[in-house]
Kinemage of the C-alpha trace (Angstrom):
@kinemage 1
@onewidth
@group {chain A} dominant
@subgroup {mainchain}
@vectorlist {calphas} color= white
{ca unk a 1} P 106.704 82.771 98.349
{ca unk a 2} L 104.999 86.163 98.663
{ca unk a 3} L 105.802 86.436 102.381
{ca unk a 4} L 109.540 86.166 101.712
{ca unk a 5} L 109.383 88.632 98.853
{ca unk a 6} L 107.420 91.201 100.867
{ca unk a 7} L 109.986 90.982 103.658
{ca unk a 8} L 112.873 91.287 101.185
{ca unk a 9} L 111.355 94.309 99.442
{ca unk a 10} L 110.641 96.078 102.737
{ca unk a 11} L 114.178 95.532 103.941
{ca unk a 12} L 115.573 96.745 100.608
{ca unk a 13} L 113.729 100.016 101.211
{ca unk a 14} L 115.228 100.161 104.697
{ca unk a 15} L 111.841 100.297 106.405
{ca unk a 16} L 110.611 98.737 109.609
{ca unk a 17} L 107.243 97.008 109.595
{ca unk a 18} L 105.782 99.971 111.483
{ca unk a 19} L 107.188 102.515 109.017
{ca unk a 20} L 105.803 100.529 106.094
{ca unk a 21} L 102.424 100.143 107.775
{ca unk a 22} L 102.247 103.898 108.305
{ca unk a 23} L 103.104 104.616 104.658
{ca unk a 24} L 100.544 102.122 103.371
{ca unk a 25} L 97.883 103.039 105.924
{ca unk a 26} L 97.574 99.503 107.274
{ca unk a 27} L 98.354 98.015 110.674
{ca unk a 28} L 101.788 96.765 111.647
{ca unk a 29} L 100.084 93.480 112.525
{ca unk a 30} L 98.963 93.147 108.889
{ca unk a 31} L 102.521 93.647 107.635
{ca unk a 32} L 103.810 91.090 110.171
{ca unk a 33} L 101.188 88.508 109.219
{ca unk a 34} L 101.933 88.954 105.493
{ca unk a 35} L 105.646 88.524 106.114
{ca unk a 36} L 105.349 85.502 108.391
{ca unk a 37} L 102.915 83.807 106.003
{ca unk a 38} L 99.902 83.546 108.301
{ca unk a 39} L 97.900 85.863 106.030
{ca unk a 40} L 98.192 87.228 102.508
{ca unk a 41} L 97.441 90.754 101.380
{ca unk a 42} L 93.954 91.207 99.953
{ca unk a 43} L 94.009 90.843 96.178
{ca unk a 44} L 92.689 94.410 95.833
{ca unk a 45} L 95.723 95.653 97.779
{ca unk a 46} L 98.323 93.936 95.574
{ca unk a 47} L 98.522 96.830 93.053
{ca unk a 48} L 99.223 99.229 95.925
{ca unk a 49} L 102.065 97.027 97.160
{ca unk a 50} L 103.453 96.530 93.660
{ca unk a 51} L 103.325 100.266 92.954
{ca unk a 52} L 104.923 101.122 96.275
{ca unk a 53} L 107.835 98.793 95.613
{ca unk a 54} L 108.038 99.545 91.886
{ca unk a 55} L 107.562 95.924 90.873
{ca unk a 56} L 104.927 93.915 89.064
{ca unk a 57} L 102.358 91.884 90.946
{ca unk a 58} L 104.096 88.801 89.568
{ca unk a 59} L 107.348 89.934 91.139
{ca unk a 60} L 105.603 90.130 94.524
{ca unk a 61} L 105.175 86.373 94.124
{ca unk a 62} L 108.813 85.918 93.134
{ca unk a 63} L 108.148 85.514 89.398
{ca unk a 64} L 111.358 86.912 87.974
{ca unk a 65} L 110.513 86.727 84.283
{ca unk a 66} L 108.012 89.585 84.596
{ca unk a 67} L 108.983 92.543 82.416
{ca unk a 68} L 110.978 95.143 84.293
{ca unk a 69} L 110.264 98.853 84.226
{ca unk a 70} L 112.715 101.713 84.055
{ca unk a 71} L 113.792 103.694 87.108
{ca unk a 72} L 111.733 106.788 86.209
{ca unk a 73} L 108.552 104.710 85.991
{ca unk a 74} L 109.392 102.983 89.283
{ca unk a 75} L 109.808 106.378 90.944
{ca unk a 76} L 106.455 107.576 89.597
{ca unk a 77} L 104.688 104.423 90.776
{ca unk a 78} L 106.280 104.755 94.207
{ca unk a 79} L 105.096 108.370 94.411
{ca unk a 80} L 101.618 107.335 93.265
{ca unk a 81} L 101.421 104.618 95.940
{ca unk a 82} L 102.175 107.212 98.608
{ca unk a 83} L 99.257 109.448 97.614
{ca unk a 84} L 96.062 109.422 99.623
{ca unk a 85} L 93.328 107.266 98.041
{ca unk a 86} L 91.332 110.331 96.930
{ca unk a 87} L 94.420 111.773 95.228
{ca unk a 88} L 95.123 108.430 93.554
{ca unk a 89} L 91.579 108.415 92.188
{ca unk a 90} L 92.010 111.932 90.788
{ca unk a 91} L 95.165 110.834 88.968
{ca unk a 92} L 93.440 107.716 87.615
{ca unk a 93} L 90.440 109.761 86.439
{ca unk a 94} L 92.772 112.232 84.719
{ca unk a 95} L 94.711 109.490 82.921
{ca unk a 96} L 91.480 107.721 81.986
{ca unk a 97} L 90.194 110.941 80.452
{ca unk a 98} L 93.344 111.341 78.396
{ca unk a 99} L 93.236 107.748 77.205
{ca unk a 100} L 89.578 107.919 76.226
{ca unk a 101} L 90.210 111.130 74.271
{ca unk a 102} L 93.037 109.521 72.300
{ca unk a 103} L 91.148 106.271 71.730
{ca unk a 104} L 88.502 108.050 69.677
């Protein structure tokens, strides 16, 4: 269940709900409701959670057969998740530009 996995991942990082909420720029009440199963994170927010924890979206739902990523990639995704939204967009635009250049 996603609520159990979100709680487990937060505790693995050694964060309180308030600390996590601050890092993700959401309310502590949102974190609590996700973890107690009364609400689920918005689907658009799942990539942010997955990146923050360095897991796949499938792993947020407890699907263990999802391909794992190496530690360096996990660290980069964690760093990316901690950027402000405008900074994240700049990174995505940069990578998109590189990919479109090489696709031609």
